[in-house]
N, C-alpha and C positions, 0 to 999 in steps of 0.2 A: 657371593654367588659364584658357584662352581664355573671354571673357565672352559673346562671341557665342553664340547657341542653336543648337545643331544640331539635325539630324533626320533620322530613318530611314525611309527608302521600302524597303518589301519587296514586290519586283517580280517579277512573272511574265514568263519570258523568253519562253514559248511552248515549240513542239515543232519540233525541226529548223531548218530556216534562219532567217536575219532577217527573211524575208518574214512570218514569223507573229507578229514583234513588234507590241505594240501601239502606235498613235502615243503615247500619254502615255508608256510605258516609254522610247521613242524619245528625246523630250524630256528626261526625267530624266538618261539617260544621257549625252547632250551637257552637263549641266548638274552632273555629280557631281564630288566633291573626292575620294571615298573610293568605291571599287567592291569591294566582298566580295560572291564569285561561287563559285558551285557548279561543277560538272563540266558544261561547257555542250557542246551540239551542235555548234554554229556559233560558231567563234573570231572571226567577222565582227563581232560584238556588242562585243567588246573595244574595238575600233576606233572605236566610236562618242563614248567617253569623252575629254575634254579630253587633251593631253598631260602636263599636271603632275597628272593623276588618279593617287591611290595605288591600286595594282590588288593585291588579296589575294585569292589562291585558296584556297578550303576546301574543295573538293570532296569529294563523296563517293561512291564505287563499290563495289559488291558486292564483297567479299572483298579490298579493297584498303585499305590504312591510309588513314584519314581524320582530320581535325580534329575532336577532341573536341567534343561543342557547348557544354559549359560553357564552352570556349575561344573558340567564335564567339560567344555570348553577351557574354562580357567583352570582346571586342573591340568588338563594336558599341556599348555602353554606352562605353566608351573614347574612340572616335572621335566619337561623339554629344557628348560632354562635353566634348570640345575644340572644339565648334564648327562641325563639319563636317556637309556636306549628303553623306548616305551613301545609295547605292545596294546593297540587298542583293538580288543579282540569283540568281532559282531558277529551274531547267527548269520548264516547264510553267504550272502555276497555284500558287501559293504553300501554297493551303489543299488541294489535293489531295495527300495523302498525303506532305506536305513536314513539316519541322520547326519551323513558323513560331509555332506556338503557344508552345513552350519560348522562341523568342526573344522574342516578345511579352510574355510574362509578365516576363522577365528587364528589358524596357526600362520597362515599366511601374514594376516595383520600383525602379530606377533614376530614376525621373520623366524618362525620355526620350521627346521627342514621336516618333511614327511616323505613317506611312500605307500602308496596303495597297494595291495597283495591281494587279488579277487580270489573268492571263494565260490562252492558249488551251492545255488540258490536252490531253494526247497522248489521253487515255481517250475525248475525243470526236474530236479531229481523226484520230486513226489509222485509226478506222472507215471515215470519208467519204473520207479520202486514198487508200483501199483500194477506195473503191467501196461501201461499205458503210453503209445508213443505219441508226443505232439505233433507229429507230422507223418503223413503217408500220402504214397504217390496218387492215391485215389480219395481217400476221406478228408485227407488234412494238407491243404497245400501253404497253410500259412495258419499262425498262431500269434494272440496277444497275451502280454501278462499286465496284470491290473491289481490296483489294490483296491479292497472294497471297504476300507477304513471309513471312508465319507462316498458312500455309494451315490447319493444323490449329485455328487458333482460329476460323474460319469456320464460319456455320451453314449447311452444304451444304443441308441437306435442304428450307430455305426458298430459298437461289439456286436450286436446280435447278427452281422452280417459275416464276421468272420469264423471261420471253419472252426477253430480251436481256441479257447478261452482256458487261461491258467489264473485263478482268483485265489491272491492271499488276502487275509485278514477279511475272511467273509462270513465265518461263522454265525456272528447275533445277526448276518443281513440276510441270509440263506432266501429266507421267504420274499424280501425285497429283490434279490437279484433274478430269484425264477420269476416273478410276476412282471419284472421290466424285459425280461428275454421273451418271454412267450407276448408282451405287450407290443414287441417291436417283430413280432413275426417267426419265432422260434416254436416248431412244433413241441405240443405236450410230449411228445413220443422221442426228443432229443435225450440221448444218453447223459448221463451226469454221474460225475464221482466225487465224494466227500473224501479226503486221505487226511486223516489226524495223525500227529506225531510220526510223520515219515521218517525212516531210518533209524528208528530205535526199536527196542523189543516190544513197545507198547503201541505200535503203527497199527490202526485201523482203517478198514475200506469200506465205505458203505457206496453200493452202487444202484442206479435207479433211474429215472427219467425226471422231466420237469415237472411231469403229473404227480410224481411220487414221492420225490427225494424230499422233501418236507415232512412228509407223515412217517419215512421210514428213519429219519434223524431225531425226531420228535423226543423231547427229554434228554437228549445227549449235549454233552457241553463240548462244542466242537472247536477246541482250541489246543495246541496251534493247528490250523487247517488249510490244505489247500485243495481248492474246488477246480474240477476239471470239466467241462462243459464241450461236447460236439461228439460227433460220429466215432473218433478214435478210441472214445470210453468203451464201446462196444469190444474192441478188439480184447480186452483185459481177460474176457475168459478164454481167448486163443493163445495169448501169449505167455501165460504161465508155465514155466518148466516143470516138467514130472517130478514128483516125489523120488529125492534120492539123488 
């Protein structure tokens, strides 16, 4: 075994294109000996690593085959114990509905050094890239970020009372989300936006209300998507910059 002490950097890649990568993340990528990465939006990130860097794809996509988490954990440990500088690259921020906790627990158990490097989450970036502020002095004095991967486990009665919601992984469950919010008191007129592939040239935005958003997005694959619910969605028409 290599006697040099390795280290794992758990790095957030941000949403979409390479422009949303942090300076620290970029520096670490240029120094990486091993890159272990998820299904990233921008392949340009892979070009930042040295030519001799070992690149290992462990991407996860809904409904597609993925690398088991235990296998990823073991891979991180083995590469670290071999004395490598490892970048574990994740989309968005490592701790916004990622699986970083399981990986960190495994690294701690194996006495492997690690460092967490924050990234810009699509939960925060997508609304703003669509011209929607998550807070407003009048319309939104609080917001919540939730994952709708398993929407039946959420407290919709409580969520329905929050000014603004930023919902990740909810594309397949949009109809359920709309139903639950109305069930617990949100008006059919409540504005809602579905933002797909934020921060990329393929970004698309659908604006509507709880009454019509399901119909407006019928037949569309909403993945990856951020769903924003609240009166601030109505500001999107006012905050767009003039052409040019």
